[in-house]
N, C-alpha and C positions, 0 to 999 in steps of 0.2 A: 435731118434729125438733130435736135439740140438736147443737151444734157442739162438738167435743172437740179441744182443742189440747194435745198431750202432749209436744211439744218445740218449740223455737223455729222449726224448719223443717218440721214435720209437723202436719197438721190432719186430723181425721176427722169423720164425721157419725154420730151414734148413730141407728140405724135400728130398733132393737127393744129394749125394756126388759122384763125378767122379774123375778121376785121377788128373786133374789140375783145376777143377772148381766145384762149388756147386750151387745148386738151392735153393732159399729161398722164402718162402711165407710171404708177408708182411701183415700189418694190414688192407690194402685195398683189400686183396684177390688176389693180382697180384703176379705172379712168376717172380723173377729176377735171373739172372745168375751172379756169382761173381767168382773171382779167390780165391783159397784157402789161398794165402798169405795175403789177406785182413782181415782175421778173427783173433781176439785175444780173449783170455780166460778171462771171467769176472764172478763174483759171482752174482747169481740171487736170488730173494726173492721167496721162495717156499710157503710162507704163504699168498700170495696175494688172495684176494677174490673180488667178484663183486656181484651185485644184479640184478636179472632179472626183467621183467615187472610186476611181481606179488609180488615183494619184497621178493623173496626167495633168500637165500644166495647161491652163486656159488663158489666152491672151486676146487682146482686141485685134480683130481682123481674122482670127482663126475660123476655119470652116468646119462645121460638124455635120452630122447626118441630117439634122433638121434645118440648119440655117447658118448664117454668119454672125459671129459674136460682134456686137457693136460697142458694148461698154461693159466693164467689170467694176463693181463696187463692193468691196469686202467679199462676202460670199454670195452676192447676187450677180447674175449674168443676164444682160439684156441681149436677146437674139433676134435677128431679122430673118424672116422666112418668106420666100416669094409666093408660096401657095396659100399662106394665111391671109385672109381678107380683113379681119377685124384689127383695129388699132394700128393700121398702116403696116401690117405684117410684123409688128414687134411684139414679143412676149418675154416674160421675165421668169427665170428659174433660180433656184437656190443651188449653189454648187456643193452644199453639204448634203451627203446622202441621208435620206430619212428612213429610219428603221421603225417597223411597227412596234407599238407598245403592247405589253402583255403577251408576248410570244416567247416560247421557250424553245431553244434550238434542240433538234433531235440528236440524241447521242449516237455516235457512229457504231457503238457496240450493239445498240438496239437494231440497227439496220442489218448488220452482218451476222448476228447470232441466229441460229436456226430456231424455229418454233418448237417448243416442247410437245406440242400436240400433233405434230406430223410424224409419220413413221418412215 
């Protein structure tokens, strides 16, 4: 597995190499095909970390319930799973929890108050 940084704010993982082209998985979870000549060698930060929705630290090499963390870039986590067959077993997740839009949390008073229509 190779990590491919093509802009200052974007990072991808190379999941397949062929004779004249390679396949990369980007931070959006999409696979793109590139020519091998477009890749240059760069140094990456192996000490990167992220925080999950429960404020637990995520580091490279950690094992989770779904697979092994291979790379962390900002709030994107690239994970390897043995049971996943597509993209060489690699998938990408955001470590920032996503909350549904247009939802109103239910008031605890509403749950515990008795209904006025019951006797």
